[in-house]
C-alpha positions in Angstrom: -40.4 -46.1 -67.5 -38.2 -44.9 -70.5 -37.0 -47.6 -72.9 -33.3 -46.6 -72.2 -33.7 -46.9 -68.4 -35.5 -50.2 -68.9 -32.6 -51.5 -71.0 -30.1 -50.4 -68.3 -32.0 -52.2 -65.6 -32.4 -55.3 -67.8 -28.7 -55.8 -67.7 -28.8 -56.4 -64.0 -27.8 -52.9 -62.8 -29.7 -51.4 -59.9 -30.3 -47.7 -60.3 -30.0 -45.4 -57.3 -30.3 -41.6 -57.4 -27.5 -39.5 -56.0 -30.0 -37.2 -54.3 -32.5 -37.1 -51.5 -34.5 -34.2 -52.9 -38.1 -35.3 -52.6 -38.8 -34.6 -56.3 -35.7 -36.5 -57.5 -36.7 -39.4 -55.3 -40.3 -39.5 -56.8 -38.9 -39.2 -60.3 -36.4 -42.0 -59.8 -39.0 -44.3 -58.3 -41.2 -43.8 -61.3 -38.3 -44.8 -63.6 -37.6 -48.0 -61.7 -34.9 -46.7 -59.4 -34.6 -48.5 -56.1 -32.5 -46.5 -53.7 -30.6 -43.2 -53.0 -27.3 -41.9 -51.8 -26.6 -38.6 -50.1 -23.5 -36.7 -49.1 -22.8 -33.4 -47.3 -22.7 -31.5 -50.7 -26.2 -32.7 -51.6 -27.6 -32.0 -48.1 -26.1 -28.5 -47.9 -27.4 -27.6 -51.4 -30.9 -29.0 -50.6 -31.1 -27.0 -47.4 -30.0 -23.8 -49.3 -33.0 -24.1 -51.6 -35.3 -23.0 -48.7 -37.4 -26.1 -49.0 -36.8 -27.0 -45.4 -36.8 -23.5 -43.9 -39.9 -24.2 -41.7 -38.3 -27.3 -40.2 -35.0 -25.5 -39.8 -36.7 -22.7 -37.9 -38.5 -25.2 -35.7 -35.2 -27.0 -34.9 -33.4 -23.7 -34.2 -36.1 -22.8 -31.7 -35.4 -26.1 -29.9 -31.6 -26.0 -29.9 -28.8 -23.4 -29.6 -26.3 -25.8 -31.1 -25.9 -25.2 -34.9 -24.3 -28.6 -35.5 -27.1 -30.3 -33.6 -29.6 -28.5 -35.8 -27.7 -29.4 -39.0 -27.7 -33.1 -38.2 -31.3 -33.3 -37.0 -32.3 -31.6 -40.3 -30.2 -34.1 -42.2 -31.9 -36.9 -40.4 -35.3 -35.4 -41.2 -34.5 -35.1 -44.9 -33.1 -38.7 -45.2 -36.0 -40.2 -43.3 -38.3 -38.7 -45.9 -36.4 -40.5 -48.7 -36.2 -43.7 -46.6 -40.0 -43.8 -46.4 -40.4 -43.7 -50.1 -37.9 -46.6 -50.7 -39.0 -48.7 -47.7 -41.5 -50.8 -49.7 -38.6 -51.9 -52.0 -36.5 -52.7 -48.9 -39.3 -54.8 -47.5 -40.1 -56.6 -50.8 -36.4 -57.4 -51.3 -36.1 -58.6 -47.7 -33.3 -56.1 -47.1 -31.3 -56.5 -50.3 -32.4 -53.1 -51.9 -34.3 -49.9 -51.2 -31.7 -48.2 -49.0 -30.8 -44.5 -48.5 -27.3 -43.6 -47.3 -26.6 -41.3 -44.3 -23.0 -40.0 -44.3 -21.3 -39.4 -41.0 -19.8 -36.1 -40.0 -17.2 -35.1 -42.7 -15.6 -32.6 -40.3 -14.0 -35.6 -38.6 -11.7 -35.7 -41.6 -11.2 -31.9 -41.9 -7.6 -30.6 -41.8 -8.4 -28.6 -38.6 -10.0 -31.6 -36.8 -8.2 -31.8 -33.4 -8.9 -35.4 -32.8 -6.4 -38.2 -33.1 -7.0 -41.1 -35.4 -8.2 -43.3 -32.5 -10.5 -40.6 -31.3 -12.0 -40.1 -34.8 -12.5 -43.8 -35.2 -14.3 -43.9 -31.8 -16.5 -41.0 -32.9 -17.4 -42.8 -36.2 -18.5 -45.8 -34.1 -20.5 -43.6 -31.7 -22.2 -41.6 -34.5 -22.8 -44.8 -36.6 -24.6 -46.4 -33.7 -26.6 -43.3 -33.0 -27.8 -42.4 -36.5 -28.5 -46.0 -37.5 -30.7 -46.9 -34.5 -34.3 -47.7 -35.5 -33.7 -47.4 -39.2 -34.1 -50.6 -41.3 -33.3 -49.2 -44.7 -30.6 -46.6 -43.8 -27.0 -47.3 -44.7 -24.4 -45.6 -42.6 -21.8 -44.1 -44.9 -18.2 -44.2 -43.6 -15.2 -43.0 -45.7 -12.3 -45.4 -46.4 -9.8 -43.2 -44.5 -7.5 -44.6 -41.8 -10.0 -43.5 -39.1 -13.0 -44.7 -41.1 -11.4 -48.1 -41.8 -10.5 -48.5 -38.1 -14.2 -48.1 -37.2 -15.7 -50.6 -39.6 -15.2 -53.8 -37.7 -17.0 -52.5 -34.6 -19.8 -50.9 -36.7 -20.3 -54.1 -38.6 -20.3 -56.3 -35.5 -23.0 -54.0 -34.1 -25.3 -55.0 -36.9 -25.1 -51.7 -38.8 -25.6 -51.7 -42.6 -22.6 -50.0 -44.1 -21.7 -48.1 -47.2 -18.0 -47.6 -47.3 -17.3 -44.5 -49.5 -14.5 -42.6 -51.1 -12.9 -45.8 -52.5 -10.5 -45.1 -55.3 -8.2 -48.1 -55.2 -8.2 -51.9 -54.8 -6.2 -51.5 -51.6 -8.9 -49.4 -50.0 -11.6 -51.7 -51.1 -9.9 -54.8 -49.7 -9.1 -53.1 -46.4 -12.7 -52.0 -46.0 -14.2 -55.3 -47.1 -12.0 -57.3 -44.7 -12.9 -55.1 -41.7 -16.6 -55.3 -42.5 -16.5 -59.0 -42.9 -14.5 -59.5 -39.7 -17.1 -57.6 -37.8 -20.0 -59.3 -39.4 -18.7 -62.7 -38.3 -19.1 -61.6 -34.7 -22.9 -61.2 -35.2 -25.3 -63.9 -33.9 -26.6 -64.2 -37.4 -25.6 -63.2 -40.9 -29.3 -63.2 -42.1 -29.4 -59.4 -42.2 -25.8 -58.7 -43.2 -25.6 -56.2 -46.1 -22.7 -54.0 -47.1 -21.8 -51.9 -50.1 -18.5 -50.4 -51.3 -18.7 -47.1 -53.2 -15.9 -46.8 -55.8 -15.6 -43.3 -57.2 -15.2 -43.7 -61.0 -14.8 -40.5 -63.1 -12.5 -38.7 -60.7 -9.8 -41.3 -61.6 -9.7 -40.2 -65.2 -9.6 -36.6 -64.1 -6.6 -37.4 -62.0 -4.7 -39.2 -64.8 -5.4 -36.4 -67.3 -4.1 -33.8 -64.8 -1.3 -35.6 -63.1 -0.3 -38.2 -65.7 -0.4 -36.3 -69.0 2.2 -38.7 -70.6 0.2 -41.8 -69.8 0.1 -44.2 -72.8 -2.7 -43.4 -75.2 -4.5 -46.7 -74.7 -4.6 -46.0 -70.9 -5.6 -42.3 -70.9 -9.3 -42.0 -70.4 -9.7 -45.8 -69.6 -8.1 -46.1 -66.1 -11.3 -45.2 -64.3 -13.4 -47.8 -66.1 -10.7 -50.5 -65.7 -10.1 -49.7 -62.0 -13.9 -49.9 -61.2 -14.2 -53.2 -63.2 -11.3 -54.8 -61.4 -12.5 -53.8 -57.9 -15.9 -55.1 -58.8 -14.4 -58.4 -59.9 -12.4 -58.6 -56.7 -15.6 -58.1 -54.7 -17.6 -60.7 -56.7 -14.9 -63.3 -56.3 -14.6 -62.7 -52.5 -18.2 -63.1 -51.7 -19.2 -65.9 -54.1 -18.4 -68.7 -51.7 -19.8 -67.1 -48.5 -23.4 -68.4 -49.0 -25.0 -65.2 -47.7 -28.6 -64.3 -48.0 -28.1 -60.8 -49.1 -25.7 -59.4 -51.8 -22.6 -57.5 -50.8 -22.3 -55.1 -53.7 -20.3 -52.4 -55.3 -21.8 -48.9 -55.8 -20.4 -47.2 -58.8 -20.4 -43.6 -57.7 -19.2 -40.4 -59.5 -20.5 -41.8 -62.8 -21.2 -38.4 -64.4 -18.6 -37.7 -67.1 -16.1 -34.8 -66.5 -14.7 -34.7 -70.0 -17.1 -32.9 -72.4 -15.7 -35.1 -75.3 -17.0 -38.2 -73.6 -20.6 -39.4 -74.2 -22.8 -38.6 -71.2 -23.5 -42.3 -70.5 -19.8 -43.4 -70.8 -19.7 -45.0 -67.4 -23.3 -46.0 -67.2 -22.8 -48.0 -70.3 -19.4 -49.4 -69.5 -20.4 -50.5 -66.0 -23.8 -51.9 -66.9 -24.5 -55.5 -65.9 -24.5 -55.9 -62.1 -24.5 -54.2 -58.7 -25.5 -50.6 -58.2 -25.0 -47.3 -60.1 -25.8 -44.2 -58.1 -26.5 -41.5 -60.7 -27.1 -37.7 -60.4 -30.7 -36.7 -61.4 -29.4 -34.8 -64.4 -27.5 -37.8 -65.7 -30.7 -40.0 -65.2 -32.5 -37.4 -67.3 -29.8 -37.7 -70.0 -30.3 -41.5 -70.1 -34.1 -41.2 -70.4 -33.7 -39.0 -73.4 -31.4 -41.4 -75.3 -34.0 -42.7 -77.8 -33.1 -46.1 -79.1 -30.3 -46.6 -76.6 -29.6 -50.2 -75.7 -27.4 -51.2 -72.8 -25.3 -54.4 -72.7 -23.7 -56.0 -69.7 -20.3 -54.5 -70.5 -19.1 -54.7 -66.9 -18.2 -58.3 -67.5 -15.7 -57.4 -70.3 -12.8 -57.2 -68.0 -9.4 -55.7 -69.0 -6.9 -58.3 -70.2 -3.7 -59.1 -68.4 -1.5 -57.1 -70.7 -3.6 -54.0 -70.0 -3.6 -54.7 -66.3 0.2 -55.1 -66.3 0.6 -51.8 -68.2 -1.8 -50.1 -65.8 0.2 -51.0 -62.8 3.5 -50.1 -64.5 2.4 -46.6 -65.3 0.0 -45.6 -62.5 1.2 -45.2 -58.9 -2.1 -46.2 -57.2 -1.0 -45.1 -53.7 -0.2 -41.6 -54.9 -3.5 -41.5 -56.8 -5.4 -42.6 -53.7 -3.7 -39.9 -51.6 -4.5 -37.1 -54.0 -8.1 -38.1 -54.7 -8.8 -38.8 -51.0 -7.5 -35.3 -50.0 -9.7 -33.7 -52.7 -12.7 -35.8 -51.8 -12.6 -35.0 -48.1 -12.2 -31.3 -48.8 -15.2 -31.4 -51.1 -17.4 -32.8 -48.3 -15.9 -30.8 -45.3 -16.3 -27.4 -47.0 -20.0 -27.7 -47.7 -20.6 -28.9 -44.1 -18.8 -25.8 -42.8 -20.9 -23.7 -45.2 -24.0 -25.3 -43.9 -23.2 -24.5 -40.3 -22.4 -20.9 -41.3 -25.8 -20.7 -43.1 -27.6 -22.0 -40.0 -25.8 -19.4 -37.9 -26.8 -16.7 -40.3 -30.4 -17.7 -40.2 -30.3 -17.9 -36.4 -29.0 -14.3 -36.3 -31.7 -13.2 -38.6 -34.4 -14.8 -36.4 -33.0 -13.1 -33.3 -32.9 -9.7 -34.9 
């Protein structure tokens, strides 16, 4: 394990890799990483490498439905990562060692014909199906109106949830309340585990693009402050619930987007607790930072003056709407491309 990674983990941060590529999983485990996240972009990119062509061909021979093939292959890939992290899940008694499985992003595509209620019902159906028999799989549901509407039923069913695409405190609170309401319908809370993925760096991209006149002391700092405040909200909510397992934040989208920023800006600023899911290339950047020492800076919360100014200058609802629209498109488009790729491979096989 590199000294810099060791220092990051020593603050209390759990390191997960934002990849289910077998090589990335092996490397992350060797560095002390304890879990993984996936999304449609990562799955589509991984399938396009050709690494799974043999499995893809086998599945196409079994099914004429390209969507069915895509999801069975996704399941196969994520199972492989789960097996690697399962000993961690077992040793932590279910508190760590998870791999996320994101439900169909086409449910949120602009051309999806389903109503909100139908999409919520589909999330529930798919969540139950893809979680069955998987102890260290987290079902990933977006904090959209339809996703939020599905959370209570999914949680009540005993499913371990990762609520994703969270950009604002409003989304977080709505997700957490729904998950907790559902969890309380279970016979026991002994296996109750949930995480909430707040997307970090995209917030600063938003303010730089849409709020160029933001005060100098806010510009470039909104993402960090927003993540810290949501984390603190989460910590305070759960501290008196006396649960066996931790209900945690995942700090996602931690790779910097501004080339002027140090590559570890968010890894450093959010070190200290909960989970950071980090792209393989960013993990590599951290390992190469000789002499780098991380401190638990997550606990250095913004002061009230900063918070008041933040809420005065940033319309959080507008920010949420813009970032959610962008985020959903980023996930729906690769899924469509993946289906097109499978159709192309099928045509080549037939010919």
